[in-house]
C-alpha positions in Angstrom: 28.1 -10.9 58.0 31.9 -10.4 58.7 34.1 -13.4 59.0 37.4 -13.2 60.9 40.2 -15.5 59.9 43.5 -15.4 61.9 46.7 -16.5 60.2 49.3 -16.3 63.0 49.6 -12.6 63.7 47.8 -11.6 60.5 44.1 -10.7 60.8 41.9 -10.8 57.7 38.5 -9.3 57.8 36.4 -10.8 55.0 33.6 -8.5 53.9 35.6 -5.4 55.1 38.7 -5.4 53.0 40.3 -2.5 55.0 38.8 -2.6 58.4 39.4 1.1 59.3 38.1 2.6 56.1 35.2 0.1 55.9 33.9 1.0 59.3 34.9 4.6 59.9 35.8 6.3 56.6 39.2 7.2 58.2 42.6 7.4 56.6 44.9 5.4 58.7 48.7 5.4 59.0 50.7 2.2 58.9 51.4 2.7 62.6 47.6 3.0 63.4 46.9 -0.1 61.4 49.6 -2.0 63.3 48.1 -0.9 66.5 44.7 -2.1 65.5 46.2 -5.5 64.5 47.9 -5.7 67.9 44.7 -4.8 69.7 42.7 -7.4 67.9 45.4 -10.1 68.4 45.4 -9.3 72.1 41.6 -9.7 72.3 41.7 -12.9 70.4 44.6 -14.1 72.6 42.5 -13.4 75.8 39.5 -15.3 74.5 41.7 -18.2 73.5 43.3 -18.3 76.9 39.8 -18.2 78.6 38.6 -21.1 76.4 41.8 -23.1 77.1 42.3 -23.7 73.4 45.7 -24.8 72.2 46.9 -22.6 69.3 48.1 -24.5 66.3 51.7 -24.2 65.1 52.5 -21.4 62.6 51.6 -22.6 59.1 54.2 -23.1 56.5 54.5 -20.5 53.7 52.9 -23.0 51.3 50.0 -23.6 53.6 49.5 -19.9 54.3 49.6 -19.1 50.5 47.0 -21.7 49.7 44.7 -20.8 52.6 44.9 -17.0 52.1 44.3 -17.2 48.4 41.3 -19.5 48.7 39.8 -17.4 51.5 40.2 -14.1 49.8 40.0 -14.9 46.1 38.2 -18.2 46.0 40.8 -20.0 43.9 44.1 -21.8 44.5 47.3 -19.8 43.7 48.8 -19.9 40.3 52.1 -21.9 39.9 54.1 -18.8 39.1 52.7 -16.9 42.1 53.4 -19.9 44.4 57.0 -20.1 43.2 57.5 -16.3 43.6 56.0 -16.3 47.1 58.0 -19.3 48.3 61.2 -17.9 46.9 60.7 -14.4 48.5 62.9 -14.0 51.6 61.1 -10.8 52.7 59.9 -11.0 56.4 56.7 -9.1 55.5 55.7 -11.2 52.4 52.6 -12.5 54.1 51.3 -9.0 54.7 52.1 -8.0 51.1 50.3 -11.1 49.9 47.1 -10.2 51.8 47.2 -6.7 50.4 47.6 -8.0 46.8 44.7 -10.5 47.3 42.4 -7.8 48.7 43.2 -5.5 45.8 42.5 -8.2 43.2 39.2 -8.0 41.3 38.8 -11.6 42.3 38.2 -10.6 45.9 35.0 -8.7 45.2 33.8 -11.4 42.9 34.5 -14.1 45.5 32.7 -12.2 48.2 29.7 -11.5 46.0 29.5 -15.2 45.0 29.7 -16.3 48.7 27.1 -13.8 49.8 24.8 -14.6 47.0 24.9 -18.3 47.8 24.1 -17.5 51.4 21.3 -15.0 50.7 19.2 -16.6 48.0 16.9 -19.5 48.8 17.2 -22.8 47.2 14.7 -24.1 44.7 14.2 -20.9 42.7 11.6 -21.0 39.9 12.5 -20.4 36.3 11.3 -16.8 36.5 13.5 -16.2 39.6 16.8 -17.4 38.1 17.6 -13.8 37.1 17.9 -13.2 40.8 21.2 -15.1 40.9 23.0 -12.8 38.5 21.2 -9.6 39.6 22.0 -10.1 43.3 25.6 -11.1 42.6 26.3 -8.2 40.3 24.9 -5.7 42.8 26.9 -7.2 45.7 30.1 -7.2 43.6 29.7 -3.4 42.8 29.4 -2.7 46.6 32.4 -4.8 47.5 34.4 -3.3 44.6 33.7 0.2 46.0 34.7 -1.0 49.5 31.4 0.2 50.8 31.0 0.4 54.5 29.2 -2.6 55.9 26.5 -0.5 57.7 25.9 1.4 54.4 25.6 -1.8 52.4 23.1 -3.2 54.8 21.1 0.0 55.1 21.0 0.5 51.3 19.9 -3.1 50.9 17.1 -3.0 53.4 15.5 0.2 52.1 16.0 -0.5 48.4 13.1 0.2 46.0 12.8 0.8 42.3 13.7 -2.0 40.0 15.9 -2.7 37.0 18.7 -5.2 37.7 18.8 -4.1 41.4 20.1 -7.0 43.5 17.9 -6.1 46.5 14.7 -6.0 44.4 15.5 -9.4 43.1 16.3 -10.7 46.5 13.0 -9.4 48.0 10.9 -11.0 45.1 12.8 -14.3 45.4 11.2 -14.5 48.9 7.8 -13.5 47.4 7.8 -10.2 49.4 6.4 -12.2 52.4 7.2 -10.3 55.6 7.8 -13.6 57.5 10.3 -14.9 55.0 12.1 -11.5 54.8 12.2 -11.3 58.6 13.7 -14.8 58.9 16.2 -14.2 56.1 17.4 -10.7 56.8 17.8 -11.3 60.6 19.9 -14.4 59.8 22.0 -12.7 57.1 22.6 -9.2 58.6 22.2 -9.8 62.4 23.3 -13.4 62.7 20.1 -14.3 64.5 17.9 -17.3 64.0 14.5 -16.0 65.0 12.2 -18.0 62.6 11.4 -20.5 65.4 9.5 -17.7 67.1 7.2 -17.4 64.1 4.6 -19.9 65.4 5.6 -20.1 69.1 8.1 -18.8 71.6 11.6 -19.8 70.7 12.5 -23.0 72.5 16.2 -22.2 73.0 16.3 -18.4 73.1 14.3 -15.4 74.6 12.5 -14.5 71.3 8.7 -14.5 71.4 6.1 -14.4 68.7 5.6 -10.7 69.2 9.3 -10.2 68.6 9.3 -12.1 65.3 6.2 -10.5 63.9 7.2 -7.0 65.1 10.3 -7.4 63.1 8.4 -8.8 60.1 6.0 -5.8 60.2 8.7 -3.5 58.8 8.2 -5.4 55.5 4.4 -5.4 55.5 4.0 -2.5 53.1 6.5 -3.7 50.5 4.9 -4.3 47.2 5.8 -5.2 43.6 4.7 -3.0 40.8 2.7 -4.7 38.2 4.7 -5.2 35.1 3.0 -4.0 31.9 4.8 -6.5 29.7 5.6 -10.2 30.5 9.2 -10.6 31.4 9.6 -7.0 32.4 12.2 -6.3 35.1 10.9 -6.3 38.7 10.1 -3.0 40.4 9.5 -2.5 44.2 7.6 0.2 46.0 6.2 0.9 49.5 2.4 1.2 49.7 0.3 3.0 52.2 -1.3 0.0 53.7 -0.1 -3.3 55.1 0.2 -5.0 58.5 0.9 -8.3 60.1 -1.1 -10.2 62.8 -0.1 -12.9 65.2 -1.0 -16.3 63.7 -4.5 -17.5 64.2 -5.5 -14.2 65.8 -6.6 -10.7 64.7 -4.0 -9.0 66.9 -2.1 -6.5 64.8 1.6 -6.2 65.6 3.3 -2.9 65.1 6.9 -2.6 63.7 9.4 -3.2 66.5 13.1 -3.6 66.5 14.5 -6.8 68.0 16.1 -4.6 70.7 12.6 -3.9 71.9 11.9 -0.3 70.8 9.2 0.7 68.4 10.1 1.6 64.9 8.7 5.0 64.0 8.8 5.8 60.3 9.6 9.2 58.9 6.7 10.9 57.1 6.9 10.1 53.4 9.7 7.7 53.9 9.9 3.9 53.5 8.5 2.0 56.5 11.8 0.0 56.3 13.9 3.1 57.1 13.7 2.8 60.9 14.9 -0.8 60.6 17.8 0.2 58.4 18.8 3.0 60.7 18.7 0.7 63.7 20.7 -2.0 62.0 23.4 0.4 61.0 23.6 2.1 64.4 26.5 1.7 66.7 24.2 0.8 69.6 
């Protein structure tokens, strides 16, 4: 999930602190970055014109400071920072502000907090409360390292092992049920609401039951290792057996990407690897 916020001519990409490095591992010059900003502004301008939407007036410095700080750091600006920003006559002070906010440790913490709230289900049991800190800490490490979005998603989808791994705690918070993991991961990482197709064809989209359960089948062999001691940290593994069937039938559904192609696992690898590779592909 990457959210785009447009402050006048400034583009902020939340979830990818530096858009070029986050997506392509490239070193970019200031000129190249400016060209990317101009290109994105042009695309946004075209869509705004097509939609016939009136653009709001440019925000004041005080409005911009408050909005940017809340969006990128999750807090309002300090009084001293507000005074310094408002007194700064530099024409590029908004750009400099964005760079400072993105470089702040608060940025990774804010992103991790936002993602954790979006990812974990409500109503966790007492034994699942550790999921909150575990998932958030894992996410914060990824954002602190400015990990590419496709890498973050792929690493998350194929995670195994245990300890304080955020992905492991996320999977167990959904009881390792393929249908719950399918509904959750498609919503979080693909922006698709496909759970309506779990029991019947989607009433407002083209998804069918076979699409939903084919996606869910990637998680059918995910299992939790039995802990030897009560309270031991969770550990995940892929087992050799496990499948899903269409509800109220004995029809087995093979793993299948939502794009329509079959998911062929690599020998010895996790059955989730084809899904991770497809999610992280440019296609």
